C-alpha positions as CSV (number, residue, x, y, z in Angstrom):
1,M,65.9,124.4,76.4
2,M,66.2,127.6,78.5
3,H,63.0,129.4,79.7
4,R,62.4,131.7,82.2
5,T,59.6,131.6,85.0
6,P,58.2,134.6,86.8
7,L,58.3,134.8,90.7
8,L,55.5,135.7,92.8
9,S,54.6,139.3,93.1
10,G,56.9,141.6,95.3
11,R,53.8,142.0,97.8
12,A,53.7,138.3,98.3
13,A,57.6,138.0,98.6
14,R,57.5,140.9,101.1
15,W,54.9,139.0,103.2
16,L,56.5,135.7,103.1
17,L,60.1,137.5,104.0
18,A,58.4,139.2,107.0
19,L,56.9,135.9,108.0
20,A,60.2,134.3,107.8
21,L,61.8,137.0,109.8
22,L,59.0,136.7,112.6
23,L,59.4,132.9,112.9
24,A,63.3,133.5,113.1
25,G,62.7,135.7,116.1
26,L,60.6,133.3,117.9
27,P,62.6,131.2,120.5
28,A,62.8,127.5,119.6
29,L,60.1,125.2,121.2
30,A,62.4,122.3,121.0
31,Q,66.1,121.7,120.4
32,P,66.5,120.0,116.8
33,D,68.2,116.7,116.3
34,P,71.7,117.0,115.0
35,P,72.2,116.3,111.2
36,G,72.3,112.7,109.9
37,R,74.6,113.5,107.3
38,V,78.1,115.1,107.0
39,G,81.0,115.4,104.5
40,R,84.1,114.0,104.4
41,L,87.4,114.9,102.3
42,N,87.8,111.5,100.1
43,D,90.8,112.8,97.9
44,Q,93.1,115.8,97.8
45,Q,96.2,116.5,95.9
46,G,98.3,119.7,97.1
47,T,97.3,121.8,100.0
48,V,93.8,121.9,101.1
49,S,93.0,124.5,104.0
50,F,90.1,124.1,106.1
51,S,88.4,126.6,108.7
52,P,85.8,125.3,111.3
53,A,82.7,126.7,111.7
54,G,82.7,129.8,114.0
55,A,86.7,130.1,113.6
56,D,88.9,132.5,111.6
57,D,91.8,130.5,111.6
58,W,92.9,128.1,108.8
59,F,94.3,124.5,109.1
60,E,95.7,121.6,107.0
61,L,92.3,119.1,106.8
62,G,92.9,115.6,108.0
63,P,90.9,113.1,105.8
64,N,88.8,111.7,108.6
65,R,87.6,115.0,110.4
66,P,84.0,115.2,109.6
67,V,82.8,118.4,107.6
68,T,79.5,120.0,108.4
69,T,77.6,123.3,108.3
70,G,79.8,126.4,108.4
71,D,82.9,124.7,107.6
72,R,85.0,126.3,104.7
73,L,87.5,124.8,102.3
74,W,90.1,126.4,100.2
75,T,92.6,124.7,97.6
76,D,95.7,126.3,96.8
77,R,97.4,126.5,93.7
78,N,97.9,123.1,92.0
79,A,95.6,121.7,94.4
80,R,92.4,119.5,93.9
81,A,89.8,118.0,96.4
82,E,87.1,115.8,96.5
83,L,84.4,116.2,99.3
84,S,82.1,113.3,99.7
85,L,78.5,113.9,101.0
86,G,77.4,110.5,100.6
87,A,75.8,109.8,97.0
88,T,76.9,113.2,95.9
89,A,80.5,114.0,95.2
90,L,81.9,117.6,95.3
91,R,85.0,118.3,93.3
92,L,87.1,121.4,93.8
93,D,89.7,122.7,91.2
94,E,92.7,124.7,92.1
95,Q,92.2,128.2,93.9
96,T,88.4,127.3,94.9
97,A,86.8,128.8,98.0
98,I,83.7,127.4,99.3
99,T,81.4,127.2,102.4
100,L,79.2,124.6,103.5
101,S,76.4,127.1,104.2
102,E,73.8,124.4,105.1
103,L,74.3,120.6,105.5
104,D,71.5,118.4,107.1
105,D,69.2,115.4,106.0
106,V,67.3,117.4,103.8
107,T,69.4,119.9,102.4
108,A,73.1,120.5,101.1
109,R,73.8,124.2,100.2
110,I,77.2,125.2,99.2
111,T,78.3,128.9,98.7
112,A,81.1,129.4,96.3
113,A,83.0,132.4,96.4
114,Q,85.6,132.0,93.4
115,G,87.1,129.0,91.4
116,R,85.7,126.0,89.5
117,L,83.7,122.9,91.0
118,Q,82.1,120.2,89.9
119,L,78.9,117.9,91.4
120,R,78.0,114.7,90.7
121,V,74.5,113.8,92.0
122,R,74.4,109.7,91.6
123,E,70.8,109.1,92.9
124,D,67.3,110.4,92.8
125,L,66.8,113.3,95.0
126,A,63.6,112.2,96.7
127,G,62.6,115.3,98.5
128,Q,66.4,116.2,98.8
129,R,67.6,119.8,98.1
130,I,71.1,120.5,96.5
131,E,72.1,124.1,95.7
132,V,75.0,125.9,94.8
133,D,75.2,129.8,95.3
134,T,77.5,132.2,94.0
135,A,77.7,136.0,93.9
136,N,75.5,136.0,90.8
137,L,72.9,133.5,91.1
138,A,71.7,130.3,93.1
139,M,71.7,126.8,91.2
140,V,69.1,124.3,92.3
141,I,69.8,120.7,91.0
142,D,66.4,119.1,89.9
143,S,67.9,115.6,88.6
144,P,70.9,113.5,89.1
145,G,73.5,114.4,86.6
146,D,77.1,116.2,86.0
147,Y,77.3,119.9,86.8
148,R,80.3,122.1,86.5
149,I,80.2,125.8,88.0
150,E,82.9,128.5,87.5
151,T,82.8,131.7,89.4
152,D,85.0,134.7,89.0
153,P,84.8,137.5,91.5
154,A,87.2,139.7,89.6
155,A,84.9,139.8,86.3
156,G,81.6,139.6,88.3
157,T,80.6,136.5,86.1
158,T,79.1,133.0,87.1
159,R,79.4,130.1,84.1
160,V,77.1,127.0,84.7
161,A,77.4,124.0,82.3
162,V,75.3,121.0,82.7
163,A,77.0,117.6,81.1
164,A,73.8,115.8,82.4
165,G,70.7,116.4,84.2
166,Q,68.9,119.3,84.9
167,V,69.1,122.6,87.0
168,T,67.3,125.9,87.8
169,L,69.1,129.0,88.2
170,F,67.4,131.9,90.2
171,G,68.3,135.6,90.4
172,E,67.8,138.1,93.0
173,G,64.8,140.0,91.1
174,G,62.6,136.9,90.7
175,E,64.1,135.5,87.3
176,S,64.7,131.8,86.8
177,V,66.3,129.9,84.1
178,A,66.2,126.0,83.4
179,L,69.3,124.4,81.8
180,G,69.2,120.8,80.5
181,A,71.9,118.4,79.4
182,Q,74.7,119.9,77.0
183,Q,73.5,123.4,78.1
184,Q,75.6,126.3,79.7
185,L,74.9,129.8,80.3
186,T,77.2,132.9,81.7
187,T,75.6,135.4,83.9
188,A,76.7,138.9,85.2
189,G,75.2,140.7,87.9
190,R,72.4,139.2,90.1
191,N,69.4,139.1,87.5
192,L,70.6,136.4,85.3
193,E,71.7,138.7,82.7
194,A,73.6,136.4,80.0
195,V,76.8,137.7,78.7
196,S,79.2,136.5,76.1
197,G,82.0,134.6,77.6
198,A,84.4,131.6,77.0
199,P,82.7,128.4,77.6
200,V,83.4,126.1,80.6
201,R,86.6,124.4,79.5
202,A,86.8,120.8,78.9
203,G,89.5,118.5,78.5
204,T,91.8,120.1,81.2
205,G,93.6,118.0,83.9
206,F,90.9,118.8,86.3
207,D,88.3,117.0,84.0
208,R,90.9,113.9,83.7
209,W,91.0,113.9,87.4
210,V,87.3,114.0,87.8
211,A,86.7,111.1,85.1
212,E,89.3,109.0,87.1
213,R,87.5,109.9,90.3
214,D,84.1,108.8,88.7
215,R,85.7,105.8,87.2
216,I,87.0,104.6,90.9
217,E,83.5,105.2,92.3
218,D,81.7,103.4,89.5
219,Q,83.7,100.4,90.1
220,S,83.7,100.3,93.9
221,I,83.2,96.7,95.3
222,S,82.1,98.3,98.8
223,A,79.0,99.8,97.0
224,R,77.6,96.2,96.7
225,Y,77.4,95.9,100.3
226,V,76.7,99.5,101.7
227,S,74.4,102.3,100.6
228,R,76.4,104.9,98.8
229,D,75.1,107.4,101.6
230,V,77.5,105.5,103.9
231,V,80.2,108.3,103.8
232,G,83.7,107.2,103.4
233,Y,82.7,103.5,101.8
234,Q,85.3,104.2,98.7
235,Q,88.3,103.7,101.2
236,L,87.1,100.3,102.3
237,D,88.0,98.8,98.8
238,A,91.7,99.1,99.2
239,Y,92.3,98.1,102.6
240,G,90.4,95.3,103.5
241,D,88.1,92.3,102.0
242,W,84.3,91.6,102.1
243,Q,83.4,88.2,103.5
244,N,79.7,86.3,104.2
245,D,79.2,85.4,107.6
246,P,76.2,83.0,108.4
247,G,75.3,85.1,111.7
248,Y,76.1,88.6,110.6
249,G,75.7,88.6,107.0
250,S,78.5,90.9,105.0
251,V,81.3,91.5,107.0
252,W,84.5,93.7,106.2
253,Y,87.9,92.6,107.6
254,P,90.7,95.3,107.6
255,R,94.1,94.4,106.4
256,N,97.5,94.9,107.6
257,V,96.5,95.8,111.3
258,D,98.5,94.9,114.5
259,A,97.7,92.0,116.4
260,D,96.6,93.7,119.6
261,W,94.6,96.2,117.4
262,A,91.3,97.0,118.4
263,P,88.5,99.4,116.8
264,Y,88.6,102.8,118.1
265,R,92.2,102.6,119.5
266,D,94.4,104.3,116.6
267,G,92.8,108.1,116.6
268,Q,91.9,110.8,118.7
269,W,88.8,112.2,120.4
270,V,87.7,115.9,119.0
271,E,85.0,118.0,120.0
272,V,82.8,118.6,116.8
273,A,79.7,120.6,117.2
274,P,76.8,120.0,117.5
275,W,77.5,116.2,118.3
276,G,80.1,116.8,120.9
277,W,82.9,114.1,121.5
278,T,83.6,112.6,118.2
279,W,86.3,109.9,117.1
280,I,88.7,110.8,114.4
281,D,90.3,107.7,113.3
282,A,93.8,107.5,112.0
283,A,93.4,104.8,109.2
284,P,92.6,106.0,106.0
285,W,89.7,103.6,105.9
286,G,88.6,104.8,109.5
287,F,85.6,106.8,108.6
288,A,82.9,104.5,107.6
289,P,83.6,101.9,110.3
290,A,83.8,104.2,112.8
291,H,80.4,106.2,112.5
292,Y,77.9,103.5,111.0
293,G,77.4,99.8,111.7
294,R,78.9,97.8,114.5
295,W,82.5,95.8,115.1
296,A,82.3,92.0,115.9
297,R,85.1,89.8,117.2
298,I,84.7,86.9,114.5
299,G,87.4,84.3,115.4
300,P,90.6,85.9,116.1
301,R,90.0,89.0,113.8
302,W,87.9,91.9,114.2
303,G,85.1,92.7,111.4
304,W,82.9,95.6,110.6
305,V,79.0,94.5,110.3
306,P,77.5,97.5,108.3
307,G,73.8,95.9,108.9
308,P,71.3,95.8,106.1
309,R,71.6,98.4,103.4
310,Q,69.1,101.3,104.0
311,A,68.8,104.2,101.9
312,R,70.0,107.0,104.4
313,P,71.9,106.0,107.0
314,I,72.3,108.2,110.1
315,Y,76.0,109.6,110.9
316,A,77.0,109.0,114.6
317,P,79.9,110.7,116.2
318,A,81.2,107.2,117.6
319,L,79.2,103.9,118.3
320,V,81.0,103.1,121.5
321,G,80.1,102.3,125.2
322,F,82.2,104.1,127.8
323,V,83.3,102.2,130.6
324,G,82.1,104.0,133.8
325,G,80.8,106.8,131.5
326,A,77.5,108.5,131.9
327,A,76.6,106.2,135.0
328,G,79.0,108.5,136.8
329,A,81.3,105.7,138.0
330,N,85.0,106.6,138.1
331,L,87.7,104.1,136.6
332,A,90.6,103.6,139.0
333,I,93.8,102.9,137.2
334,G,96.2,103.1,140.1
335,N,98.4,105.7,141.9
336,G,95.2,107.6,142.8
337,R,94.5,108.4,139.4
338,H,91.2,107.7,137.0
339,G,91.0,106.9,133.4
340,V,88.3,106.7,130.7
341,G,87.7,103.6,128.8
342,W,85.8,102.6,125.9
343,F,85.0,99.8,123.6
344,P,83.0,99.2,120.1
345,L,79.5,98.3,120.3
346,A,78.7,94.7,119.0
347,P,76.0,93.9,116.3
348,G,72.5,94.2,118.2
349,E,73.6,96.4,120.9
350,P,71.6,99.6,120.6
351,W,73.2,103.1,120.8
352,R,72.1,106.1,122.5
353,P,73.9,109.3,122.1
354,G,75.4,111.2,124.9
355,Y,73.6,114.6,123.8
356,R,69.9,115.4,123.6
357,A,68.1,113.8,120.7
358,S,64.7,112.8,119.8
359,Q,63.6,108.8,120.0
360,R,63.1,109.1,116.2
361,Y,66.6,110.1,115.7
362,V,67.9,107.2,117.9
363,D,65.6,104.7,116.1
364,E,66.8,105.9,113.0
365,A,70.8,105.7,114.2
366,N,69.9,102.1,115.1
367,R,68.1,100.7,112.0
368,A,71.2,98.8,110.9
369,A,71.6,97.1,114.2
370,F,71.3,93.3,114.2
371,Q,69.9,91.0,116.7
372,R,68.4,93.9,119.3
373,Q,67.9,91.0,121.7
374,L,71.7,90.2,122.0
375,A,72.6,92.8,124.7
376,A,69.6,91.7,126.8
377,R,70.0,88.2,126.6
378,N,73.7,88.1,127.3
379,G,72.9,90.8,130.3
380,G,75.7,93.3,129.4
381,F,77.9,94.2,126.3
382,A,79.6,91.6,124.2
383,N,82.9,93.3,123.5
384,Q,83.5,94.8,127.0
385,Q,84.1,91.2,128.2
386,L,86.6,90.4,125.2
387,P,90.4,90.5,126.2
388,G,92.0,93.6,124.6
389,A,88.8,95.2,123.4
390,V,88.4,97.9,126.0
391,T,90.9,100.9,125.3
392,V,91.9,102.9,128.8
393,V,93.6,106.2,128.8
394,P,94.0,108.5,131.8
395,T,91.3,111.3,132.0
396,D,93.7,114.1,131.4
397,A,94.9,112.4,128.3
398,F,91.4,112.1,126.7
399,G,90.7,114.8,124.0
400,R,94.5,116.3,123.9
401,G,95.6,114.8,120.8
402,P,96.2,111.5,119.0
403,I,96.4,108.6,121.6
404,G,99.6,106.7,121.3
405,R,100.8,103.8,123.0
406,R,102.4,105.3,126.1
407,D,98.9,106.8,126.6
408,M,97.4,103.6,127.0
409,V,96.6,101.7,130.1
410,R,96.8,98.2,130.5
411,L,93.9,96.8,133.1
412,P,93.1,93.3,134.0
413,P,89.7,92.1,132.5
414,A,88.4,91.6,136.2
415,Q,88.8,95.0,136.7
416,L,86.6,96.1,133.8
417,T,84.1,93.5,134.6
418,G,80.9,94.9,136.2
419,V,81.7,98.5,135.9
420,P,78.8,100.6,134.6
421,V,78.6,101.4,130.8
422,G,77.3,104.8,129.4
423,M,77.1,106.2,125.9
424,G,78.4,109.7,126.7
425,A,82.1,110.4,127.5
426,P,82.8,111.5,131.3
427,V,84.8,114.3,130.0
428,P,83.0,117.6,129.9
429,T,83.0,119.4,126.4
430,G,84.4,123.0,125.9
431,D,87.4,122.6,128.2
432,R,89.9,121.0,125.7
433,G,89.5,123.0,122.5
434,H,89.0,121.9,118.9
435,G,91.0,119.6,117.1
436,G,91.0,116.7,114.2
437,F,93.0,118.8,111.6
438,G,96.5,119.3,110.7
439,R,99.1,122.2,111.3
440,P,98.0,125.9,110.3
441,A,97.8,126.7,106.9
442,T,100.7,127.9,105.4
443,P,100.5,130.2,103.4
444,P,96.9,131.4,104.6
445,P,93.9,131.4,102.0
446,P,93.6,134.8,99.9
447,Q,91.2,137.2,100.7
448,A,88.4,135.7,98.5
449,A,88.6,132.8,100.7
450,L,88.6,134.7,104.3
451,Q,85.4,136.6,103.1
452,L,83.4,133.5,102.7
453,R,81.6,133.8,106.1
454,Q,80.3,137.5,105.1
455,F,79.4,136.3,101.7
456,Q,77.4,133.3,103.1
457,Q,75.4,135.6,105.8
458,L,74.4,137.5,102.7
459,Q,73.4,134.6,100.6
460,Q,71.5,133.5,103.6
461,A,69.3,136.6,103.3
462,Q,69.1,136.5,99.6
463,Q,67.9,133.0,99.9
464,M,64.6,133.6,101.5
465,Q,63.7,135.6,98.2
466,Q,64.2,132.7,95.9
467,T,61.5,131.0,94.0
468,P,61.4,127.2,95.2
469,Q,60.7,128.8,99.1
470,F,58.1,131.4,97.6
471,Q,56.2,128.9,95.6
472,Q,56.0,126.5,98.6
473,A,55.1,128.4,101.8
474,P,54.4,125.5,103.8
475,Q,57.6,124.3,103.1
476,L,59.2,127.7,103.7
477,Q,57.5,128.0,107.1
478,Q,58.9,124.5,108.1
479,Q,62.6,125.1,106.9
480,Q,62.5,128.8,108.4
481,Q,61.2,127.1,111.8
482,Q,64.2,124.6,111.5
483,R,66.7,127.1,110.4
484,A,65.6,129.7,113.4
485,A,65.8,126.8,115.8
486,Q,69.4,126.1,114.5
487,A,70.3,129.5,114.5
488,Q,68.8,130.0,118.3
489,V,70.7,126.8,119.1
490,Q,74.1,128.1,117.5
491,A,73.5,131.4,119.1
492,Q,73.1,129.8,122.4
493,Q,76.1,127.7,121.8
494,M,78.3,130.6,120.9
495,Q,76.9,132.6,123.9
496,Q,77.7,129.7,126.3
497,A,81.3,129.4,124.8
498,Q,81.8,133.2,125.2
499,Q,80.7,132.9,128.7
500,L,82.9,129.8,129.2
501,Q,85.9,131.7,127.6
502,Q,85.2,134.7,130.1
503,Q,85.0,132.2,133.0
504,Q,87.9,130.4,132.1
505,A,90.0,133.8,131.8
506,Q,88.6,135.0,135.0
507,Q,89.7,131.4,136.6
508,A,93.0,131.8,134.8
509,Q,93.7,135.0,136.2
510,R,92.7,134.0,139.9
511,Q,94.9,131.1,139.6
512,Q,97.5,133.2,138.2
513,I,97.3,135.4,141.1
514,E,97.1,132.5,143.7
515,A,100.1,130.9,142.0
516,Q,102.1,134.0,142.3
517,Q,101.1,134.3,146.0
518,R,102.0,130.6,146.5
519,A,105.4,131.1,144.4
520,A,106.2,134.0,146.7
521,Q,105.6,131.7,149.7
522,A,107.2,128.6,148.6
523,Q,109.7,129.3,145.8
524,A,111.8,126.4,146.4
525,Q,108.7,123.9,146.1
526,A,107.8,125.6,142.8
527,Q,111.5,125.1,141.5
528,A,111.3,121.8,142.2
529,Q,107.9,121.2,140.7
530,A,109.3,123.0,137.4
531,Q,112.4,120.7,137.4
532,Q,109.8,117.8,137.5
533,Q,107.8,119.3,134.8
534,Q,110.7,119.8,132.6
535,Q,111.9,116.2,133.3
536,L,108.4,114.8,132.4
537,Q,108.4,117.1,129.5
538,A,111.8,115.7,128.3
539,Q,110.5,112.2,128.8
540,R,107.4,112.8,127.0
541,L,109.3,114.6,124.1
542,Q,111.5,111.3,124.0
543,Q,108.4,109.2,124.0
544,A,107.1,111.1,121.2
545,Q,110.3,110.9,119.2
546,Q,110.2,107.3,119.8
547,L,106.6,107.1,118.7
548,Q,107.4,109.0,115.6
549,Q,110.3,106.6,114.7
550,Q,108.1,103.7,115.5
551,Q,105.5,105.1,113.2
552,A,107.9,105.9,110.7
553,L,109.2,102.4,110.8
554,Q,105.7,100.9,110.5
555,M,105.1,103.3,107.6
556,Q,108.3,102.1,105.9
557,Q,107.4,98.5,106.5
558,A,103.6,99.1,105.1
559,Q,105.1,100.9,102.2
560,Q,107.5,98.0,101.8
561,A,104.9,95.3,102.2
562,Q,102.8,97.3,99.9
563,R,105.5,97.4,97.2
564,Q,106.2,93.7,97.8
565,Q,102.5,92.8,97.1
566,I,102.6,95.0,93.9
567,E,105.7,93.3,92.8
568,A,104.3,89.9,93.7
569,Q,101.3,90.9,91.7
570,Q,103.5,92.0,89.0
571,R,105.3,88.8,88.8
572,A,102.1,86.9,89.0
573,V,100.9,88.9,86.0
574,Q,104.2,88.2,84.1
575,A,104.2,84.4,85.1
576,Q,100.6,84.3,83.8
577,A,101.7,86.4,80.8
578,Q,104.6,83.7,80.3
579,A,102.5,80.7,80.8
580,Q,100.2,82.3,78.3
581,A,102.8,82.7,75.8
582,Q,104.2,79.3,76.4
583,Q,100.7,77.8,76.0
584,Q,100.2,79.8,72.8
585,A,104.0,78.7,71.4
586,M,103.2,75.0,72.3
587,H,99.8,75.4,70.5
588,L,101.5,76.8,67.4
589,Q,104.3,74.3,67.4
590,Q,101.5,71.6,67.7
591,E,99.6,73.2,64.7
592,A,103.1,73.4,62.8
593,Q,103.6,69.7,63.7
594,Q,100.5,68.8,62.3
595,R,100.8,70.8,59.3
596,A,104.2,69.1,58.5
597,A,102.7,65.9,59.0
598,Q,99.9,66.3,57.1
599,A,102.2,67.9,54.0
600,Q,104.5,64.7,54.8
601,A,101.5,62.5,54.2
602,Q,100.6,64.4,51.4
603,Q,103.8,63.9,49.9
604,L,104.0,60.3,50.7
605,Q,100.8,59.7,49.0
606,A,101.8,61.8,46.2
607,M,105.1,59.9,45.8
608,Q,103.1,56.6,46.1
609,Q,100.7,57.6,43.5
610,M,103.5,58.5,41.2
611,Q,105.2,55.4,42.0
612,A,101.9,53.4,41.1
613,Q,101.6,55.5,38.2
614,R,105.2,54.5,37.1
615,A,104.6,50.7,37.8
616,Q,101.3,51.0,35.6
617,Q,103.1,52.6,32.8
618,Q,106.2,50.2,33.1
619,Q,103.5,47.2,33.2
620,M,101.5,48.6,30.3
621,Q,104.9,49.1,28.5
622,A,105.7,45.3,29.1
623,Q,102.6,44.4,27.9
624,Q,102.9,46.3,24.7
625,Q,106.1,45.0,24.4
626,M,105.0,41.4,24.7
627,L,102.2,42.2,22.6
628,Q,104.6,43.8,20.1
629,A,106.8,40.5,20.5
630,Q,103.9,38.0,20.0
631,Q,102.8,40.1,16.9
632,A,106.4,39.8,15.6
633,Q,106.5,36.1,16.3
634,Q,103.3,35.9,14.6
635,A,104.4,37.9,11.7
636,N,107.5,35.8,11.2
637,A,105.7,32.6,11.5
638,M,103.1,33.7,8.9
639,R,105.9,35.1,6.6
640,Q,107.8,31.8,6.7
641,A,104.5,29.7,6.1
642,Q,104.1,32.0,3.2
643,E,107.6,31.4,2.1
644,V,107.1,27.6,2.4
645,Q,103.8,27.6,0.7
646,Q,105.4,29.8,-2.2
647,R,108.4,27.4,-2.3
648,A,106.2,24.5,-2.7
649,Q,104.2,26.1,-5.3
650,Q,107.3,26.9,-7.2
651,M,108.4,23.4,-6.9
652,Q,105.2,22.1,-8.1
653,Q,105.4,24.6,-11.2
654,Q,108.8,23.5,-12.1
655,P,109.0,20.7,-14.9
656,R,109.8,16.9,-13.9
657,G,112.1,14.5,-15.8
658,P,111.3,11.1,-16.8
659,G,111.2,8.4,-14.3
660,E,110.6,11.2,-11.8
661,P,107.8,10.5,-9.4
662,R,104.9,12.9,-9.6
663,G,103.9,14.3,-6.6
664,P,105.8,16.1,-3.8
665,Q,109.2,15.3,-2.9
666,R,109.8,13.5,0.2
667,S,112.5,15.7,1.3
668,G,113.1,17.4,4.5
669,V,114.3,20.3,2.8
670,P,112.1,21.8,-0.1
671,G,113.9,22.1,-3.4
672,Q,116.6,19.9,-2.5
673,Q,116.8,16.2,-4.3
674,Q,117.0,13.2,-2.1
675,P,119.7,10.5,-2.9
676,Q,118.5,7.7,-4.6
677,P,119.3,4.2,-3.5
678,D,121.7,1.9,-5.4
679,R,119.6,-0.4,-7.9
680,P,120.6,-3.8,-8.0
């Protein structure tokens, strides 16, 4: 249900605004800790352009460069992007321009200039603040859920739709509107004026892509072992396996790595403010294992040990130890040259950043480390002493771009043993530029994206007049102090960068004059050096081409292996389906045989019954015939007896002559006279 809430009075708002401006003008008493949270480009389709904080140029963003406060993103036509902020996912549709106006441990504030985006907040905010600002309003998320925002600068409108959860919208003049699940609102102007407009579109390709990303995130196996606030955990599922180790607990092992591979070897070192030197891994899974947890050599394999789950892990630019780093020692690599070496920290080895930070920050960053007594017990660093664990490059190659095999220097283990180890790189920042992204964006983003920085600055001024800050004056003061301190630090950093650029320009001018003078004095020597440089460049170009060919071959081999694996899986699935079909066919055949046997037995039984019935009928008929025969014989016998009696009676009734004896005749045949014997 939507409802409006009045803000504080204009006098109180002006008083708090003046207090905020006063606090912003005060010098920072102490340098704040760097943010413990960053963003990462988790997935993209099409061209996604990136402009780092403090720059006007646009580049193609690589997947493992951290995204932080002040960075800008633009998705070109037919492009989409997913930005992971830990447990919160920010999805951008095509032709969408945003700025990460503020991203730290407490606040995630996104400024959207145009386009359509979706936020999925998975976990309870627990004191966190997630906000999206447009030209019309500020949207503050109050609970986990699914939120859609469409802003159209041409029409001057913003549409907000809540699929699940609850948000509060704030206007410039003190208005507020709450939206719950299955509610949406279209506003114009800056006072939450509701206007009629088309609802937020549903069922589009962007919605289907968002649903697929949600499904992949929900089914993540790695989420069982690490917190969802570990940025980049989703990529671990497709490129490695989890196993349980009795000493380290849950361990993740990468697949398809070279035999001589070691952590923090395939990638580059880049300056990213405010951390300084930051490791950008080249592997698609390389973000989380490079900035959280520790690495251990378990048997012949390297395994990533994230440590116990914690609610909000602290992001670190690189968890490594530098051989001869902050201790000031030089690492000799031969021919009078020096190099920079580093190795991954093992479980239990504490990390201390090379930049200034509070002890609380250090303790939070090391909370997930196992067996803190390991380093003290061994008297050193475990991975420093392992063969092949230390990566060494010449000092002039550090921070110049991706590290190739031609850049690495092989040193005997004895030369690395006993060398002091520090947590800060021995190469100063500020003299090698910024990197970690691809080629310049072509074509450049439109005007709406280029004006994001001005719009973000305007929104910062408007942000001080919004309800959540005015309703909580103590929190306002604390936040304004933090922002003021951060602004002070950023201003000092920009001023130092400008001074450094001026110094570099002056130094370059002096070097150019000196070079011209030296060229006039020793032109022949300059020509020889130029020829050597050309040869060196040709060699480097040839090596780069060979490296590209090797990388292309490795990519083809990896793709072929992946295709073979997919085909093997398909064949296994087909074989399993065929086995199941055969088993089912055998089962059906057995059932048919059983039914046939039963039918045959029933038929045989029926035939036996019929034969028994026929035999019984025949026996009965024979008995009847015998009975009839006996009856006939008896009847004949009785008839004959009757006839004899009748004849006897007839003979008795006949008259007898004289001299004939009375009585029955002694004749064998009735009625027949017996011959008389002759008389003498």
